[in-house]
BALUMVO-815609 format. One record per residue (C-alpha): x, y, z. Coordinates in nm, 2 decimals. Example, Ala and Ser with C-alpha at 12.3 -4.5 7.8 and 13.67 -1.06 7.14 Angstrom:
rec x:1.23, y:-0.45, z:0.78
rec x:1.37, y:-0.11, z:0.71
***
This chain:
rec x:-1.43, y:14.84, z:9.91
rec x:-1.67, y:14.68, z:9.67
rec x:-1.55, y:14.32, z:9.80
rec x:-1.59, y:14.42, z:10.16
rec x:-1.93, y:14.57, z:10.13
rec x:-2.06, y:14.31, z:9.92
rec x:-1.99, y:14.04, z:10.20
rec x:-2.17, y:14.26, z:10.45
rec x:-2.47, y:14.24, z:10.22
rec x:-2.54, y:13.88, z:10.32
rec x:-2.65, y:13.83, z:10.01
rec x:-2.86, y:14.16, z:9.96
rec x:-2.79, y:14.53, z:9.96
rec x:-2.79, y:14.60, z:9.56
rec x:-2.56, y:14.62, z:9.31
rec x:-2.22, y:14.68, z:9.42
rec x:-2.04, y:14.69, z:9.09
rec x:-2.23, y:14.96, z:8.92
rec x:-2.18, y:15.15, z:9.26
rec x:-1.79, y:15.08, z:9.25
rec x:-1.77, y:15.17, z:8.90
rec x:-1.97, y:15.51, z:8.97
rec x:-1.70, y:15.58, z:9.25
rec x:-1.42, y:15.46, z:9.04
rec x:-1.51, y:15.73, z:8.75
rec x:-1.54, y:16.00, z:9.02
rec x:-1.20, y:15.91, z:9.18
rec x:-1.04, y:15.98, z:8.83
rec x:-1.10, y:16.35, z:8.88
rec x:-1.15, y:16.43, z:9.22
rec x:-0.90, y:16.31, z:9.53
rec x:-1.03, y:16.04, z:9.78
rec x:-1.31, y:16.12, z:10.01
rec x:-1.25, y:16.21, z:10.37
rec x:-1.34, y:15.94, z:10.61
rec x:-1.40, y:16.08, z:10.95
rec x:-1.41, y:15.87, z:11.27
rec x:-1.69, y:15.98, z:11.49
rec x:-1.46, y:16.06, z:11.76
rec x:-1.32, y:16.32, z:11.56
rec x:-1.65, y:16.54, z:11.51
rec x:-1.77, y:16.82, z:11.74
rec x:-2.04, y:16.71, z:11.96
rec x:-2.27, y:16.96, z:11.79
rec x:-2.17, y:16.84, z:11.42
rec x:-2.50, y:16.75, z:11.23
rec x:-2.47, y:16.42, z:11.03
rec x:-2.73, y:16.31, z:10.75
rec x:-2.78, y:15.96, z:10.68
rec x:-2.80, y:15.89, z:10.30
rec x:-2.82, y:15.61, z:10.05
rec x:-3.04, y:15.44, z:9.81
rec x:-3.36, y:15.24, z:9.86
rec x:-3.60, y:15.04, z:9.65
rec x:-3.55, y:14.78, z:9.39
rec x:-3.17, y:14.79, z:9.40
rec x:-3.14, y:14.53, z:9.09
rec x:-3.30, y:14.80, z:8.88
rec x:-3.02, y:15.05, z:8.98
rec x:-2.80, y:14.89, z:8.71
rec x:-3.07, y:14.96, z:8.45
rec x:-3.20, y:15.28, z:8.53
rec x:-2.88, y:15.44, z:8.62
rec x:-2.85, y:15.75, z:8.83
rec x:-2.82, y:16.11, z:8.69
rec x:-2.57, y:16.18, z:8.93
rec x:-2.76, y:16.45, z:9.17
rec x:-3.03, y:16.24, z:9.34
rec x:-2.85, y:16.22, z:9.69
rec x:-2.75, y:16.56, z:9.66
rec x:-3.11, y:16.68, z:9.60
rec x:-3.24, y:16.46, z:9.88
rec x:-2.97, y:16.63, z:10.14
rec x:-3.07, y:16.97, z:10.00
rec x:-3.43, y:16.88, z:10.07
rec x:-3.31, y:16.81, z:10.44
rec x:-3.14, y:17.11, z:10.49
rec x:-3.42, y:17.33, z:10.35
rec x:-3.69, y:17.15, z:10.58
rec x:-3.49, y:17.14, z:10.90
rec x:-3.31, y:17.50, z:10.83
rec x:-2.98, y:17.33, z:10.93
rec x:-2.65, y:17.33, z:10.79
rec x:-2.52, y:16.98, z:10.74
rec x:-2.17, y:16.89, z:10.83
rec x:-2.11, y:16.55, z:10.74
rec x:-2.28, y:16.26, z:10.58
rec x:-2.32, y:15.87, z:10.70
rec x:-2.43, y:15.57, z:10.53
rec x:-2.77, y:15.43, z:10.61
rec x:-2.62, y:15.06, z:10.56
rec x:-2.25, y:14.94, z:10.49
rec x:-2.38, y:14.61, z:10.33
rec x:-2.43, y:14.65, z:9.95
rec x:-2.44, y:14.95, z:9.72
rec x:-2.50, y:15.19, z:10.00
rec x:-2.16, y:15.09, z:10.14
rec x:-2.02, y:15.29, z:9.83
rec x:-2.29, y:15.55, z:9.72
rec x:-2.24, y:15.77, z:10.02
rec x:-1.88, y:15.77, z:9.94
rec x:-2.00, y:15.90, z:9.59
rec x:-2.23, y:16.17, z:9.77
rec x:-1.93, y:16.27, z:9.98
rec x:-1.74, y:16.36, z:9.69
rec x:-2.01, y:16.54, z:9.52
rec x:-2.10, y:16.74, z:9.82
rec x:-1.77, y:16.80, z:9.94
rec x:-1.84, y:16.68, z:10.30
rec x:-1.68, y:16.41, z:10.50
rec x:-1.81, y:16.05, z:10.54
rec x:-1.84, y:15.94, z:10.90
rec x:-1.70, y:15.59, z:10.99
rec x:-2.04, y:15.45, z:11.08
rec x:-2.34, y:15.34, z:10.93
rec x:-2.72, y:15.25, z:11.05
rec x:-2.72, y:14.88, z:11.01
rec x:-2.36, y:14.71, z:11.00
rec x:-2.48, y:14.50, z:10.73
rec x:-2.76, y:14.50, z:10.47
rec x:-3.12, y:14.51, z:10.64
rec x:-3.45, y:14.52, z:10.41
rec x:-3.66, y:14.80, z:10.58
rec x:-3.61, y:15.15, z:10.71
rec x:-3.77, y:15.06, z:11.05
rec x:-3.48, y:14.80, z:11.13
rec x:-3.23, y:15.07, z:11.11
rec x:-3.02, y:15.12, z:11.44
rec x:-3.17, y:15.48, z:11.48
rec x:-3.50, y:15.33, z:11.49
rec x:-3.37, y:15.04, z:11.75
rec x:-3.24, y:15.31, z:11.96
rec x:-3.58, y:15.48, z:12.00
rec x:-3.52, y:15.78, z:11.73
rec x:-3.72, y:15.88, z:11.44
rec x:-3.64, y:15.88, z:11.09
rec x:-3.84, y:16.19, z:10.97
rec x:-3.81, y:16.42, z:10.83
rec x:-3.70, y:16.20, z:10.53
rec x:-3.64, y:16.29, z:10.18
rec x:-3.67, y:16.07, z:9.86
rec x:-3.52, y:16.20, z:9.53
rec x:-3.54, y:16.04, z:9.20
rec x:-3.62, y:16.11, z:8.83
rec x:-3.63, y:16.48, z:8.90
rec x:-3.87, y:16.51, z:9.19
rec x:-3.80, y:16.52, z:9.57
rec x:-4.06, y:16.40, z:9.83
rec x:-4.03, y:16.51, z:10.18
rec x:-4.17, y:16.29, z:10.47
rec x:-4.22, y:16.55, z:10.72
rec x:-4.36, y:16.33, z:11.03
rec x:-4.43, y:16.02, z:11.07
rec x:-4.30, y:15.72, z:11.27
rec x:-4.04, y:15.48, z:11.15
rec x:-4.29, y:15.21, z:11.04
rec x:-4.49, y:15.49, z:10.86
rec x:-4.18, y:15.62, z:10.70
rec x:-4.10, y:15.28, z:10.56
rec x:-4.44, y:15.20, z:10.45
rec x:-4.48, y:15.57, z:10.26
rec x:-4.15, y:15.55, z:10.10
rec x:-4.22, y:15.19, z:9.95
rec x:-4.56, y:15.33, z:9.81
rec x:-4.37, y:15.61, z:9.65
rec x:-4.11, y:15.39, z:9.49
rec x:-4.32, y:15.22, z:9.24
rec x:-4.39, y:15.55, z:9.06
rec x:-4.03, y:15.67, z:9.10
rec x:-3.87, y:15.38, z:8.87
rec x:-3.81, y:15.14, z:9.12
rec x:-3.54, y:15.30, z:9.34
rec x:-3.47, y:15.69, z:9.49
rec x:-3.22, y:15.85, z:9.70
rec x:-3.28, y:15.86, z:10.05
rec x:-3.17, y:16.13, z:10.33
rec x:-3.30, y:16.10, z:10.67
rec x:-3.32, y:16.35, z:10.96
rec x:-3.00, y:16.51, z:11.08
rec x:-2.82, y:16.33, z:11.39
rec x:-2.59, y:16.54, z:11.63
rec x:-2.27, y:16.37, z:11.64
rec x:-2.28, y:16.33, z:12.01
rec x:-2.55, y:16.06, z:11.97
rec x:-2.40, y:15.86, z:11.69
rec x:-2.22, y:15.62, z:11.92
rec x:-2.59, y:15.54, z:12.09
rec x:-2.78, y:15.52, z:11.75
rec x:-2.53, y:15.39, z:11.49
rec x:-2.27, y:15.10, z:11.43
rec x:-1.94, y:15.27, z:11.45
rec x:-1.62, y:15.19, z:11.25
rec x:-1.81, y:14.98, z:10.98
rec x:-1.68, y:15.17, z:10.67
rec x:-1.32, y:15.12, z:10.77
rec x:-1.40, y:14.75, z:10.88
rec x:-1.54, y:14.69, z:10.54
rec x:-1.23, y:14.84, z:10.35
rec x:-1.02, y:14.61, z:10.55
rec x:-1.24, y:14.31, z:10.51
rec x:-1.24, y:14.35, z:10.14
rec x:-0.84, y:14.36, z:10.13
rec x:-0.83, y:14.04, z:10.33
rec x:-1.07, y:13.86, z:10.13
rec x:-0.88, y:13.97, z:9.80
rec x:-0.54, y:13.87, z:9.92
rec x:-0.63, y:13.53, z:9.96
rec x:-0.66, y:13.50, z:9.57
rec x:-0.88, y:13.24, z:9.41
rec x:-0.98, y:12.90, z:9.49
rec x:-0.87, y:12.93, z:9.85
rec x:-0.92, y:12.64, z:10.10
rec x:-1.21, y:12.68, z:10.37
rec x:-0.95, y:12.75, z:10.64
rec x:-0.79, y:13.03, z:10.44
rec x:-1.12, y:13.18, z:10.36
rec x:-1.25, y:13.15, z:10.73
rec x:-0.93, y:13.32, z:10.86
rec x:-0.95, y:13.61, z:10.61
rec x:-1.31, y:13.70, z:10.67
rec x:-1.31, y:13.64, z:11.04
rec x:-1.60, y:13.38, z:11.00
rec x:-1.65, y:12.99, z:10.96
rec x:-1.73, y:12.79, z:10.68
rec x:-2.07, y:12.61, z:10.67
rec x:-2.03, y:12.43, z:10.37
rec x:-1.83, y:12.37, z:10.04
rec x:-2.00, y:12.24, z:9.74
rec x:-2.25, y:12.25, z:9.47
rec x:-2.60, y:12.44, z:9.46
rec x:-2.86, y:12.13, z:9.37
rec x:-3.17, y:12.34, z:9.42
rec x:-3.33, y:12.68, z:9.43
rec x:-3.68, y:12.75, z:9.50
rec x:-3.87, y:13.07, z:9.52
rec x:-4.20, y:13.17, z:9.61
rec x:-4.40, y:13.50, z:9.74
rec x:-4.32, y:13.61, z:10.08
rec x:-4.60, y:13.66, z:10.36
rec x:-4.80, y:14.00, z:10.30
rec x:-4.93, y:14.22, z:10.55
rec x:-5.26, y:14.39, z:10.56
rec x:-5.33, y:14.29, z:10.21
rec x:-4.99, y:14.39, z:10.07
rec x:-4.76, y:14.17, z:9.89
rec x:-4.43, y:14.12, z:10.10
rec x:-4.08, y:14.06, z:9.99
rec x:-4.01, y:13.74, z:9.81
rec x:-3.89, y:13.42, z:9.97
rec x:-3.67, y:13.13, z:9.87
rec x:-3.44, y:12.87, z:9.96
rec x:-3.11, y:12.73, z:9.81
rec x:-2.99, y:12.39, z:9.90
rec x:-2.61, y:12.32, z:9.86
rec x:-2.46, y:11.94, z:9.86
rec x:-2.15, y:11.97, z:10.08
rec x:-1.87, y:11.78, z:9.86
rec x:-1.67, y:11.67, z:10.15
rec x:-1.96, y:11.47, z:10.35
rec x:-2.24, y:11.47, z:10.12
rec x:-2.46, y:11.65, z:10.35
rec x:-2.72, y:11.92, z:10.25
rec x:-2.69, y:12.28, z:10.36
rec x:-3.02, y:12.46, z:10.32
rec x:-3.05, y:12.82, z:10.32
rec x:-3.36, y:13.01, z:10.36
rec x:-3.35, y:13.36, z:10.22
rec x:-3.55, y:13.70, z:10.18
rec x:-3.39, y:14.00, z:10.04
rec x:-3.08, y:13.86, z:10.24
rec x:-2.97, y:13.49, z:10.34
rec x:-3.15, y:13.44, z:10.67
rec x:-3.10, y:13.08, z:10.81
rec x:-2.88, y:12.78, z:10.74
rec x:-2.99, y:12.45, z:10.82
rec x:-2.74, y:12.15, z:10.81
rec x:-2.95, y:11.82, z:10.72
rec x:-3.24, y:11.99, z:10.88
rec x:-3.09, y:12.12, z:11.18
rec x:-3.06, y:12.51, z:11.23
rec x:-2.67, y:12.59, z:11.23
rec x:-2.67, y:12.97, z:11.16
rec x:-2.90, y:13.26, z:11.14
rec x:-2.94, y:13.63, z:11.13
rec x:-2.84, y:13.87, z:11.29
rec x:-2.52, y:13.71, z:11.20
rec x:-2.43, y:13.75, z:10.81
rec x:-2.46, y:13.46, z:10.59
rec x:-2.25, y:13.49, z:10.26
rec x:-2.26, y:13.28, z:9.95
rec x:-1.92, y:13.28, z:9.77
rec x:-1.83, y:13.16, z:9.42
rec x:-1.57, y:12.90, z:9.50
rec x:-1.33, y:12.99, z:9.22
rec x:-1.33, y:13.38, z:9.23
rec x:-1.48, y:13.41, z:9.60
rec x:-1.71, y:13.67, z:9.47
rec x:-2.03, y:13.70, z:9.67
rec x:-2.37, y:13.56, z:9.51
rec x:-2.67, y:13.76, z:9.58
rec x:-2.98, y:13.59, z:9.67
rec x:-3.17, y:13.72, z:9.34
rec x:-2.90, y:13.55, z:9.12
rec x:-2.80, y:13.23, z:9.32
rec x:-2.86, y:12.92, z:9.06
rec x:-2.83, y:12.54, z:9.08
rec x:-2.52, y:12.43, z:8.96
rec x:-2.32, y:12.69, z:9.11
rec x:-2.00, y:12.57, z:9.30
rec x:-1.99, y:12.77, z:9.61
rec x:-1.86, y:12.82, z:9.97
rec x:-2.11, y:12.95, z:10.25
rec x:-1.97, y:13.16, z:10.50
rec x:-2.11, y:13.27, z:10.84
rec x:-1.96, y:13.62, z:10.94
rec x:-2.04, y:13.77, z:11.30
rec x:-2.30, y:14.04, z:11.33
rec x:-2.21, y:14.37, z:11.50
rec x:-2.22, y:14.40, z:11.88
rec x:-2.50, y:14.64, z:11.84
rec x:-2.75, y:14.37, z:11.73
rec x:-2.64, y:14.09, z:11.95
rec x:-2.71, y:14.31, z:12.26
rec x:-3.02, y:14.13, z:12.41
rec x:-3.22, y:14.43, z:12.42
rec x:-3.18, y:14.45, z:12.03
rec x:-3.16, y:14.10, z:11.93
rec x:-3.50, y:14.01, z:11.87
rec x:-3.53, y:14.29, z:11.61
rec x:-3.33, y:14.09, z:11.37
rec x:-3.34, y:13.74, z:11.52
rec x:-3.50, y:13.47, z:11.27
rec x:-3.86, y:13.53, z:11.44
rec x:-3.85, y:13.91, z:11.33
rec x:-3.86, y:13.75, z:10.97
rec x:-4.15, y:13.50, z:11.03
rec x:-3.90, y:13.21, z:11.09
rec x:-3.97, y:13.00, z:11.39
rec x:-3.61, y:12.95, z:11.52
rec x:-3.40, y:13.11, z:11.80
rec x:-3.07, y:13.32, z:11.66
rec x:-2.77, y:13.10, z:11.62
rec x:-2.46, y:13.33, z:11.63
rec x:-2.11, y:13.26, z:11.59
rec x:-1.93, y:13.16, z:11.96
rec x:-1.83, y:13.48, z:12.13
rec x:-2.08, y:13.70, z:11.97
rec x:-2.35, y:13.62, z:12.19
***
């Protein structure tokens, strides 16, 4: 599971190793979590999206007490006066592919086989529920013994308010969003992603260390963009908005050992665009993953360094995001990159 969700993080999504350690420890004393297909839920069952948001690299330094997601869910129940029947992950890429499993075990609730991103995404207002026209509020943030409920706000305002709270909450907080009736999930969530992440991780691990490019592509269902060594990494402040600092930006350049050509990756919280000798060849909303050539462990944007021997993969985006109605929401221009989306064949 950890390998699958780290691939779906597209270089972002946070610390999967610590999240996997928490889940592994919990499974030593409890049976496995119940993963429930959307179709098995009663139509009127209420499902709460849960996860962690904020500066997720801090997650391994400021470890959770263990009751943060539970506190956020209880706050949503109290505010809405509703009884919650199941949980769903806010995003399957990165640590939020694992922490909802931890929460499901803690709360003794089923986890729905779906999520709100189909990958990792940087902002709450980019979630599928927002793209489908639904609201995120009420939203609850829980951290360091305190819980905050954002009762009424647009998706953009929920994102903006939550970010302002995180700096005083130690960098990250557990998040629970407004309950979603199960009958609405097929239209506002990406279905089947948790099981797909598990299957992807199993296939990726099965090929072992130092695989050939063809084997790597076959196992992951993607294509290899480059095999070689990282020769340069640069980082810079990202574009801000209304006087506020934005997410950090950067680029990483890989020299392909087969051809000597240069593959440049533009990145923010995730890898966003790949250019081969200056020509764009792959982009968001498809997933771009950088793997250690020997171990096949994905390398996040914030830890990629010059000298690393890597494989660069392009994995297909969920169909939810390649729908022409939603494609502009995650296309390169949504991140300030003046380029049309470049997707794997068959996913347009």
